[in-house]
C-alpha positions in Angstrom: 50.9 -3.1 -66.1 52.4 -1.5 -63.1 50.3 -0.9 -59.9 49.2 2.7 -59.7 51.1 3.2 -56.4 54.3 1.8 -58.0 53.9 4.1 -61.0 53.8 7.1 -58.6 57.1 5.9 -57.1 58.7 5.7 -60.6 57.8 9.3 -61.2 59.9 10.2 -58.2 63.1 9.7 -60.3 65.1 7.2 -62.3 65.6 3.9 -60.5 63.4 4.9 -57.6 62.2 1.8 -55.8 60.2 1.3 -52.6 62.6 1.6 -49.6 61.2 -1.5 -48.1 62.8 -3.6 -50.8 66.3 -3.4 -49.3 65.5 -6.2 -46.8 64.9 -8.6 -49.7 68.7 -8.7 -50.3 69.1 -10.4 -46.9 68.0 -13.8 -45.6 64.4 -13.4 -44.3 62.3 -15.5 -42.0 59.9 -16.5 -44.8 62.8 -18.6 -46.3 62.8 -20.9 -43.4 59.8 -22.9 -44.6 58.7 -24.5 -47.9 55.2 -24.9 -49.3 55.7 -28.7 -49.2 56.5 -28.5 -45.5 53.4 -26.5 -44.8 51.3 -29.0 -46.7 52.8 -31.8 -44.7 52.0 -30.0 -41.5 48.4 -29.8 -42.6 48.2 -33.6 -43.2 49.8 -34.2 -39.8 47.5 -31.8 -37.9 44.1 -32.8 -39.2 41.3 -32.9 -36.6 37.5 -33.3 -36.6 35.2 -30.4 -35.7 32.3 -32.8 -35.5 34.2 -35.2 -33.1 34.6 -32.7 -30.2 32.4 -33.4 -27.1 30.5 -30.2 -26.1 28.3 -31.7 -23.4 30.3 -30.4 -20.4 30.5 -27.0 -22.2 26.7 -26.9 -22.3 26.4 -27.5 -18.6 29.0 -24.9 -17.7 27.5 -22.4 -20.0 24.1 -22.7 -18.3 25.3 -23.2 -14.7 28.8 -21.6 -14.2 28.8 -18.6 -16.5 26.9 -15.5 -15.3 24.4 -13.8 -17.6 26.9 -11.1 -18.4 29.7 -13.6 -19.1 27.4 -15.4 -21.5 26.6 -12.1 -23.3 30.3 -11.1 -23.5 31.4 -14.5 -24.7 28.7 -14.6 -27.3 29.7 -11.1 -28.6 33.3 -12.3 -29.0 32.6 -15.7 -30.4 30.0 -14.4 -32.9 32.8 -12.4 -34.7 34.9 -15.5 -35.0 31.9 -17.5 -36.3 31.1 -15.0 -39.0 34.8 -14.4 -39.8 35.4 -18.1 -40.4 32.3 -18.4 -42.5 33.4 -15.3 -44.6 37.0 -16.5 -45.2 35.8 -20.0 -46.2 33.4 -18.4 -48.8 36.1 -16.0 -50.2 39.1 -18.3 -50.7 38.4 -19.8 -54.1 39.7 -16.9 -56.2 42.9 -17.0 -54.2 43.4 -20.6 -55.4 42.8 -19.6 -59.0 45.2 -16.6 -58.8 48.1 -18.5 -57.2 50.8 -18.8 -59.9 52.4 -22.1 -58.6 50.8 -25.5 -58.1 52.1 -26.0 -54.6 50.6 -22.7 -53.6 47.2 -23.7 -55.0 47.3 -27.1 -53.1 48.0 -25.4 -49.8 45.3 -22.8 -50.3 42.9 -25.7 -51.0 43.8 -27.2 -47.6 43.2 -23.8 -46.1 39.7 -23.5 -47.5 38.9 -26.9 -45.9 40.4 -25.6 -42.6 38.2 -22.5 -42.7 35.1 -24.5 -43.3 36.0 -26.8 -40.4 36.5 -23.7 -38.1 33.0 -22.4 -39.1 31.5 -25.8 -38.3 33.1 -25.7 -34.8 31.7 -22.3 -34.0 28.4 -23.2 -35.5 28.2 -26.2 -33.3 29.0 -24.1 -30.3 26.3 -21.6 -31.2 23.6 -24.3 -31.5 24.6 -27.0 -29.0 26.0 -24.8 -26.2 24.6 -21.2 -26.6 21.3 -22.3 -28.1 21.3 -20.0 -31.1 19.8 -21.4 -34.3 19.0 -24.8 -35.7 21.5 -24.9 -38.6 24.4 -22.9 -39.9 22.2 -20.3 -41.7 19.9 -19.6 -38.7 22.9 -19.5 -36.3 24.7 -16.9 -38.5 21.5 -14.9 -38.7 20.9 -15.0 -34.9 24.4 -13.8 -34.1 24.6 -11.1 -36.9 23.3 -8.2 -34.8 26.4 -8.3 -32.5 28.9 -7.7 -35.2 30.8 -4.4 -34.8 31.0 -1.6 -37.4 34.8 -2.2 -37.8 34.2 -6.0 -38.3 31.7 -5.3 -41.0 34.0 -2.9 -42.8 37.0 -5.2 -42.8 34.9 -8.2 -44.1 33.1 -6.1 -46.7 36.6 -5.3 -48.0 37.4 -9.0 -48.1 34.2 -9.6 -50.2 35.3 -6.9 -52.6 38.9 -8.2 -52.7 37.6 -11.6 -53.8 35.6 -10.1 -56.6 38.7 -8.0 -57.7 40.9 -11.1 -57.7 38.5 -12.9 -59.9 38.9 -10.1 -62.5 42.6 -9.4 -61.9 45.0 -12.2 -61.1 48.2 -10.0 -61.3 50.9 -10.5 -58.7 50.2 -7.1 -57.2 46.5 -7.8 -56.7 47.3 -11.2 -55.3 49.8 -9.6 -52.9 47.1 -7.2 -51.7 44.6 -10.1 -51.2 47.1 -12.2 -49.2 48.1 -9.2 -47.1 44.4 -8.6 -46.2 43.6 -12.2 -45.5 46.7 -13.6 -44.0 48.3 -10.6 -42.3 45.5 -8.4 -41.3 42.5 -10.7 -40.7 44.4 -13.8 -39.5 47.6 -12.4 -37.9 46.5 -9.0 -36.6 42.9 -9.7 -35.7 42.1 -13.4 -35.3 45.2 -14.9 -33.7 45.3 -12.5 -30.7 41.7 -13.1 -30.0 42.1 -16.9 -30.1 45.1 -16.5 -27.7 43.1 -14.6 -25.2 40.1 -16.8 -25.4 42.2 -19.9 -24.8 44.1 -18.4 -22.0 41.0 -17.1 -20.2 39.1 -20.4 -20.5 42.2 -22.4 -19.4 42.7 -20.2 -16.3 39.2 -21.0 -15.1 39.1 -24.6 -16.6 35.9 -23.8 -18.6 34.4 -25.1 -21.8 36.9 -28.0 -22.3 35.5 -29.1 -25.7 35.4 -25.6 -27.2 38.8 -24.9 -25.7 40.2 -28.0 -27.5 38.7 -26.7 -30.7 40.1 -23.2 -30.3 43.6 -24.7 -29.8 43.2 -26.7 -33.1 42.0 -23.5 -34.8 45.0 -21.6 -33.6 47.4 -24.2 -34.9 45.7 -24.1 -38.2 46.0 -20.3 -38.3 49.7 -20.3 -37.5 50.2 -22.5 -40.5 48.0 -20.2 -42.7 49.9 -17.1 -41.6 53.3 -18.8 -42.3 52.0 -19.5 -45.8 50.9 -15.9 -46.3 54.3 -14.6 -45.1 56.2 -16.8 -47.5 53.9 -16.1 -50.4 54.2 -12.4 -50.0 58.0 -12.7 -49.9 57.9 -14.7 -53.1 55.5 -12.3 -54.8 57.7 -9.4 -54.0 60.7 -11.2 -55.4 58.8 -11.8 -58.6 57.3 -8.3 -58.8 58.8 -5.6 -56.5 55.7 -3.4 -57.2 53.9 -5.7 -54.7 55.3 -3.6 -51.9 53.5 -0.5 -53.0 50.3 -2.5 -53.6 50.5 -3.9 -50.0 51.2 -0.4 -48.7 48.1 0.9 -50.4 45.9 -1.9 -49.0 47.2 -1.4 -45.5 46.5 2.3 -45.7 43.0 1.6 -46.7 42.0 -1.1 -44.3 44.0 -0.6 -41.0 41.8 2.3 -39.8 38.9 -0.1 -39.8 40.7 -2.7 -37.8 40.9 -0.2 -34.9 37.1 -0.5 -34.5 36.7 -4.3 -34.8 36.8 -5.0 -31.1 35.0 -1.9 -29.9 32.5 -3.4 -27.4 28.8 -2.4 -27.1 28.5 1.1 -25.6 32.2 1.1 -25.1 31.7 -1.2 -22.1 35.1 -2.7 -21.6 33.8 -5.3 -19.2 33.0 -7.3 -22.4 36.8 -7.9 -22.5 37.9 -7.5 -18.9 35.5 -10.2 -17.8 37.9 -12.7 -19.4 40.9 -11.1 -17.6 42.3 -8.9 -20.3 42.0 -5.3 -21.5 41.4 -3.8 -25.0 44.9 -2.4 -24.7 46.3 -6.0 -24.3 44.4 -7.2 -27.4 45.4 -4.3 -29.6 49.0 -4.4 -28.5 49.2 -8.1 -29.4 47.7 -7.4 -32.8 50.0 -4.5 -33.5 53.0 -6.6 -32.6 51.8 -9.5 -34.7 51.4 -7.4 -37.9 54.8 -5.7 -37.4 56.5 -9.1 -37.0 54.8 -10.7 -40.0 55.7 -7.8 -42.3 59.3 -8.1 -41.3 59.3 -11.9 -41.7 58.1 -11.3 -45.3 61.0 -8.9 -45.9 59.1 -5.6 -45.6 60.3 -3.0 -43.2 57.1 -1.4 -41.7 59.0 1.8 -41.0 59.3 2.4 -44.8 55.5 2.0 -45.4 53.7 5.2 -46.2 50.4 4.3 -44.6 50.0 7.3 -42.3 50.1 4.9 -39.3 52.8 5.1 -36.6 54.9 2.0 -37.2 57.8 4.1 -35.7 56.2 3.8 -32.3 56.2 0.8 -30.0 53.3 -1.6 -30.2 51.7 -0.5 -26.9 51.6 3.1 -28.1 50.3 2.1 -31.5 47.6 0.1 -29.7 46.7 3.1 -27.5 46.4 5.2 -30.7 44.3 2.6 -32.4 41.8 2.6 -29.5 41.8 6.4 -29.5 40.5 6.8 -33.0 37.1 5.1 -32.5 37.0 6.7 -29.0 37.4 10.2 -30.6 34.5 9.4 -32.8 32.5 8.3 -29.7 33.3 11.7 -28.2 30.6 13.2 -30.5 28.0 11.2 -28.4 27.4 13.2 -25.1 26.9 9.9 -23.2 30.5 8.9 -24.0 32.2 12.2 -23.0 32.5 11.2 -19.4 35.4 8.9 -20.5 38.6 10.6 -19.6 40.1 10.6 -23.1 36.9 11.3 -25.1 36.1 14.9 -24.2 36.7 17.8 -26.7 40.4 18.5 -26.7 41.1 15.2 -24.8 43.9 12.8 -25.7 41.7 10.7 -28.0 40.8 13.7 -30.1 44.5 14.9 -30.2 45.6 11.5 -31.4 43.0 11.5 -34.1 44.3 14.9 -35.3 47.9 13.4 -35.3 46.7 10.5 -37.4 45.1 12.8 -40.0 48.4 14.7 -40.2 50.3 11.5 -40.7 48.0 10.5 -43.5 48.5 13.9 -45.2 52.2 13.4 -44.9 51.9 9.9 -46.5 49.9 11.6 -49.4 52.9 13.7 -50.1 55.3 10.7 -49.9 56.8 11.7 -46.6 58.0 8.6 -44.7 59.5 10.3 -41.7 57.3 12.3 -39.4 58.4 15.0 -37.0 57.1 14.0 -33.7 57.3 17.5 -32.2 54.5 18.5 -34.6 52.2 15.8 -33.2 49.7 17.1 -30.7 49.6 13.7 -28.9 52.3 12.9 -26.3 54.2 10.5 -28.6 57.6 12.2 -28.5 58.5 10.2 -25.4 57.8 6.9 -27.1 60.7 4.9 -28.5 60.6 2.8 -31.6 60.1 -0.9 -31.2 63.2 -3.1 -31.7 63.1 -5.4 -34.7 61.5 -8.7 -33.8 62.2 -12.1 -35.3 59.4 -14.5 -35.9 59.8 -18.2 -36.6 57.5 -20.1 -38.9 
């Protein structure tokens, strides 16, 4: 049975295929690695979350961090803690749905990795930050800080796992891999890990936790490489997977723009570590674009209603503007320069709605002059290569 989005494309005319498929006739980055190589990397890179010394981290947390720095770090680390716990819980149906044995074996190693990551963050919460006595109580103590965007993305992951238990088709599996490996790991998790590591290294803080984060990041790079390769293979086996991935991205990417919105839009929660929200969102936008291309999908062909035709910094600015436009309804937030009625944030939100309407009609090119936001000066990002 064809995916509904693919059936809509077939109705467009005889032989009509998704335009993103043209890249599959070329050598793509995903072909540079094998599942056996990824498994071997896992064996070579094993590490112990329970073997990391956090005693110096505890002392620095109490005596070097300011009260606000502790609050900001706890807000960020809590999302990673809950994220690792959620992905560890939801990976089993991926293993069942994988069509090839070597894919199942790697996914089994990934489930072990995700549990190990959750153990690391759980140890930090208990032994360094003093939240909870065990995993369950630590998760419960840190739950209130989770953002609306985070909850929406991971609620979708929960539903995706249930859907995959009932439907093991190539198209459903492609959606599941895109959500897990490209959106959650590549677009959201890896940029955050990068900025955490860089900020702690710059100040020489939390040496034990920093060692753990570097190990987590290496694991995630391996996971993302697997996801990119598997998506490429699934598309070769069933070209309808492109339309399925397109549909998934269109559904979930608006939620990702609200994942890192800090409490009360206080950007100090991010700038205290030496970066801006723009930095984080730009890194994430670039990462998603690069991984789609590595899997053989041209993002410019995807009818998601999102501006893949704009460079990553502009896409990041627009991503931030969407939740900011919603915040403009709160009078206490209207003092922000972009949030007032008719401000840039609201105009960008209107532009995004227009793009979504165009995508509903199957329009892949968007006339920038009709956009109320100042995007006509932006130039499209050059194609980027990514090595696994």
